[in-house]
C-alpha positions as CSV (number, residue, x, y, z in Angstrom):
1,M,22.0,6.5,-122.3
2,P,25.8,6.6,-121.9
3,D,27.7,3.8,-123.5
4,D,29.1,2.5,-120.2
5,V,25.6,2.1,-118.8
6,Q,24.5,0.3,-121.9
7,E,27.3,-2.1,-121.6
8,T,26.7,-2.6,-117.9
9,R,23.0,-3.3,-118.5
10,G,23.6,-5.5,-121.5
11,T,21.2,-6.2,-124.3
12,K,19.0,-9.1,-125.0
13,P,17.2,-10.2,-128.2
14,F,13.4,-10.0,-128.1
15,V,13.1,-13.8,-128.1
16,E,15.2,-14.1,-125.0
17,H,13.0,-11.6,-123.2
18,L,10.0,-13.7,-124.2
19,N,11.8,-16.8,-122.8
20,D,12.5,-14.9,-119.5
21,L,8.8,-14.0,-119.4
22,R,7.9,-17.6,-120.0
23,V,10.2,-18.8,-117.2
24,T,8.7,-16.1,-114.8
25,I,5.2,-17.2,-115.6
26,L,6.1,-20.8,-115.2
27,W,7.7,-20.2,-111.8
28,S,4.7,-18.2,-110.7
29,I,2.4,-21.0,-111.6
30,I,4.7,-23.5,-109.8
31,A,4.6,-21.2,-106.7
32,L,0.8,-21.1,-106.8
33,T,0.6,-24.8,-107.4
34,V,2.9,-25.6,-104.5
35,G,1.0,-23.2,-102.3
36,M,-2.3,-24.9,-103.2
37,A,-0.7,-28.3,-102.5
38,V,0.2,-27.1,-99.0
39,A,-3.1,-25.3,-98.3
40,L,-5.5,-28.1,-99.5
41,P,-4.5,-30.8,-97.0
42,L,-4.5,-28.1,-94.2
43,A,-8.0,-26.9,-95.1
44,P,-9.6,-28.0,-91.8
45,Q,-6.8,-26.3,-89.8
46,V,-7.1,-23.2,-92.0
47,L,-10.9,-23.1,-91.5
48,K,-10.4,-23.2,-87.7
49,L,-8.1,-20.2,-87.9
50,L,-10.6,-18.3,-90.1
51,K,-13.3,-18.9,-87.5
52,V,-11.3,-17.2,-84.7
53,P,-12.2,-13.6,-85.7
54,V,-15.9,-14.5,-85.6
55,A,-15.4,-15.9,-82.0
56,S,-13.4,-12.7,-81.1
57,A,-16.4,-10.6,-82.3
58,G,-18.7,-12.4,-79.9
59,A,-20.5,-14.8,-82.2
60,D,-20.4,-18.6,-82.1
61,P,-18.7,-19.7,-85.4
62,E,-20.2,-23.2,-85.2
63,T,-23.7,-21.8,-85.5
64,F,-23.1,-18.5,-87.2
65,L,-21.2,-19.9,-90.2
66,R,-23.2,-22.5,-92.1
67,V,-23.0,-24.4,-95.3
68,L,-26.2,-24.1,-97.5
69,R,-25.3,-26.4,-100.4
70,V,-24.8,-30.1,-100.8
71,A,-21.4,-29.5,-102.3
72,G,-20.6,-26.7,-100.0
73,G,-17.8,-28.5,-98.2
74,L,-16.0,-29.2,-101.6
75,T,-16.5,-25.6,-102.7
76,I,-15.0,-24.3,-99.4
77,T,-12.0,-26.7,-99.7
78,L,-11.3,-25.5,-103.2
79,R,-11.6,-21.8,-102.2
80,I,-9.2,-22.4,-99.3
81,G,-6.9,-24.3,-101.6
82,F,-6.8,-21.5,-104.2
83,W,-6.8,-18.4,-102.0
84,G,-4.6,-20.0,-99.4
85,G,-2.2,-21.2,-102.2
86,L,-2.1,-17.7,-103.6
87,L,-1.4,-16.3,-100.2
88,L,1.5,-18.7,-99.7
89,G,2.8,-18.3,-103.2
90,L,2.7,-14.6,-103.6
91,P,6.1,-13.9,-101.9
92,F,7.7,-16.3,-104.3
93,I,5.9,-14.8,-107.2
94,L,7.3,-11.4,-106.2
95,V,10.8,-12.9,-106.2
96,A,10.2,-14.3,-109.7
97,V,9.1,-10.9,-110.9
98,G,12.2,-9.4,-109.4
99,W,14.3,-12.0,-111.2
100,F,12.6,-11.1,-114.5
101,V,13.3,-7.3,-114.3
102,S,16.9,-7.7,-112.9
103,P,18.6,-8.3,-116.3
104,G,17.6,-4.8,-117.4
105,L,19.1,-3.1,-114.4
106,T,22.6,-1.9,-113.6
107,P,24.6,-4.0,-111.1
108,R,23.8,-1.3,-108.4
109,E,20.1,-1.4,-109.2
110,R,20.2,-5.2,-109.3
111,R,21.7,-5.4,-105.8
112,T,19.1,-2.9,-104.5
113,V,16.2,-4.9,-105.9
114,R,17.5,-8.2,-104.6
115,S,17.9,-6.8,-101.1
116,A,14.5,-5.3,-101.3
117,L,12.9,-8.6,-102.1
118,W,13.6,-9.9,-98.6
119,Y,12.0,-6.9,-97.1
120,A,9.1,-7.3,-99.5
121,V,8.5,-10.9,-98.3
122,L,8.8,-9.8,-94.6
123,L,6.3,-6.9,-95.1
124,F,3.9,-9.1,-96.9
125,G,3.8,-11.3,-93.8
126,V,3.4,-8.3,-91.6
127,G,0.5,-7.0,-93.6
128,V,-1.3,-10.4,-93.5
129,S,-0.7,-10.7,-89.8
130,F,-2.0,-7.2,-89.2
131,G,-5.1,-7.9,-91.2
132,Y,-5.8,-11.2,-89.4
133,F,-5.1,-10.2,-85.8
134,L,-6.4,-6.6,-85.8
135,V,-8.6,-5.8,-88.8
136,L,-10.8,-8.9,-89.2
137,P,-12.1,-9.1,-85.6
138,A,-12.9,-5.3,-85.8
139,V,-14.7,-5.6,-89.1
140,V,-16.8,-8.7,-88.1
141,E,-17.8,-7.0,-84.9
142,M,-18.7,-3.8,-86.6
143,M,-20.9,-5.6,-89.1
144,L,-22.7,-7.5,-86.3
145,R,-23.3,-4.3,-84.4
146,I,-24.7,-2.6,-87.5
147,N,-27.2,-5.4,-87.9
148,T,-28.2,-5.0,-84.3
149,W,-28.5,-1.3,-84.7
150,L,-30.7,-1.6,-87.7
151,G,-32.8,-4.3,-86.1
152,I,-31.8,-6.9,-88.6
153,T,-31.8,-10.5,-87.5
154,C,-28.7,-12.2,-88.9
155,D,-28.7,-15.8,-87.6
156,F,-26.0,-17.1,-89.9
157,V,-23.6,-16.3,-92.7
158,E,-22.8,-18.6,-95.7
159,L,-19.4,-20.1,-94.9
160,G,-18.0,-20.1,-98.4
161,D,-18.6,-16.4,-98.9
162,Y,-17.0,-15.7,-95.5
163,V,-13.9,-17.8,-96.4
164,S,-13.4,-16.0,-99.7
165,F,-14.0,-12.6,-98.0
166,V,-11.3,-13.3,-95.3
167,L,-8.6,-14.7,-97.6
168,R,-9.1,-11.9,-100.2
169,L,-8.8,-9.3,-97.4
170,L,-5.6,-10.9,-96.1
171,I,-4.1,-10.9,-99.6
172,A,-5.0,-7.2,-100.0
173,F,-3.3,-6.3,-96.8
174,G,-0.2,-8.2,-97.7
175,L,0.1,-6.5,-101.1
176,A,-0.7,-3.1,-99.7
177,Y,2.3,-3.4,-97.3
178,E,4.6,-3.7,-100.3
179,L,4.3,0.1,-100.7
180,P,7.3,1.0,-98.4
181,V,9.6,-1.4,-100.3
182,V,8.7,0.3,-103.6
183,I,9.2,3.8,-102.3
184,I,12.6,3.0,-100.6
185,V,13.9,1.3,-103.7
186,L,12.9,4.2,-105.9
187,G,14.6,6.5,-103.4
188,H,17.7,4.4,-103.3
189,L,17.9,4.5,-107.1
190,G,17.5,8.3,-107.1
191,I,14.2,8.2,-108.9
192,V,12.3,10.0,-106.0
193,T,13.7,12.2,-103.3
194,S,12.5,13.0,-99.8
195,R,11.6,16.5,-101.0
196,S,9.3,15.2,-103.8
197,L,7.7,12.7,-101.4
198,R,6.9,15.6,-99.0
199,Q,5.6,17.7,-101.8
200,Y,3.0,15.0,-102.9
201,R,2.2,13.9,-99.3
202,R,-1.5,15.0,-99.5
203,H,-2.0,13.4,-103.0
204,V,-0.5,10.1,-101.7
205,A,-2.8,10.1,-98.7
206,V,-5.8,10.6,-100.9
207,G,-4.6,7.8,-103.2
208,L,-4.1,5.5,-100.3
209,L,-7.6,6.1,-99.1
210,I,-8.9,5.3,-102.5
211,A,-6.8,2.2,-102.8
212,A,-8.0,1.0,-99.3
213,M,-11.6,1.6,-100.5
214,L,-11.0,-0.6,-103.5
215,L,-9.1,-3.4,-101.7
216,T,-11.2,-3.7,-98.6
217,P,-14.9,-4.4,-98.0
218,P,-17.3,-1.5,-98.2
219,D,-17.0,-0.4,-94.5
220,P,-15.0,2.5,-93.1
221,I,-13.2,0.6,-90.4
222,S,-11.3,-1.8,-92.7
223,Q,-10.5,1.1,-95.0
224,V,-9.1,3.3,-92.2
225,L,-7.2,0.4,-90.7
226,M,-5.5,-0.2,-94.0
227,A,-4.9,3.4,-95.1
228,L,-3.7,4.7,-91.7
229,P,-0.7,2.4,-91.3
230,L,0.2,2.9,-94.9
231,V,0.3,6.7,-94.4
232,L,2.5,6.2,-91.4
233,L,4.8,3.9,-93.4
234,Y,4.9,6.5,-96.1
235,E,6.1,9.1,-93.6
236,A,8.7,6.7,-92.3
237,C,9.9,6.2,-95.9
238,I,10.4,9.9,-96.2
239,W,12.6,10.0,-93.1
240,I,14.6,6.9,-94.3
241,I,15.3,8.4,-97.7
242,W,16.1,11.8,-96.1
243,A,18.6,10.1,-93.8
244,R,20.2,8.3,-96.7
245,E,20.4,11.5,-98.8
246,R,22.1,13.3,-95.9
247,T,24.6,10.4,-95.5
248,D,25.4,10.5,-99.2
249,R,26.0,14.3,-99.1
250,S,28.3,13.9,-96.1
251,R,30.3,11.2,-98.0
252,E,30.6,13.4,-101.1
253,K,31.9,16.3,-98.9
254,W,34.4,14.1,-97.2
255,R,35.7,12.8,-100.5
256,S,36.0,16.2,-101.9
């Protein structure tokens, strides 16, 4: 590494790195705790929102979703508090992680990462909204139709399992939509190029399908509904990076 880059990046003792890691973990715990503090009092309202996809699928959530245990209400409240808190706190946790890695970057890289954090928070919300408004009703409806097709009588579903399933799925969609931010940051820093992204397009598509299979329930609809937008966003990233490369080349020609 050149000396000027080393001076720009700066060096830190190992103990200071550990202290930065401690602060990052502390802020992440605080973000999760604050998120849980917000989600717990709103548990009844959150539960009503989580029942909407069941109603959209044609089932009555008041009779289809049931509690089977004496302490079921407490368990559901704690699950909403934890998963809802994680859902609310994840954008701030991403910011904390960005702050942790920023001291090891050059000023240009640091500005890029800081700008990307805002888009990361925005895309996280887009992913959660997409999962809630489009994916969940389709998944619930498909599962009900499969039961009918097989001749299985499904009078009700345990409410606690349903709550955990929905909130985990929303978190998975929010995290999956961080992919474009990562790709554009890598392209901005010159680590990847539009040519290399085109070259590995097929490999990435297969990888996205595998990731969707791991992050979503074992049904093809939710997997396709997660993977397809990500593939389209990957293609959009290629064009964005290509346009930036073209602009940079034009500037270099103009300067020369």
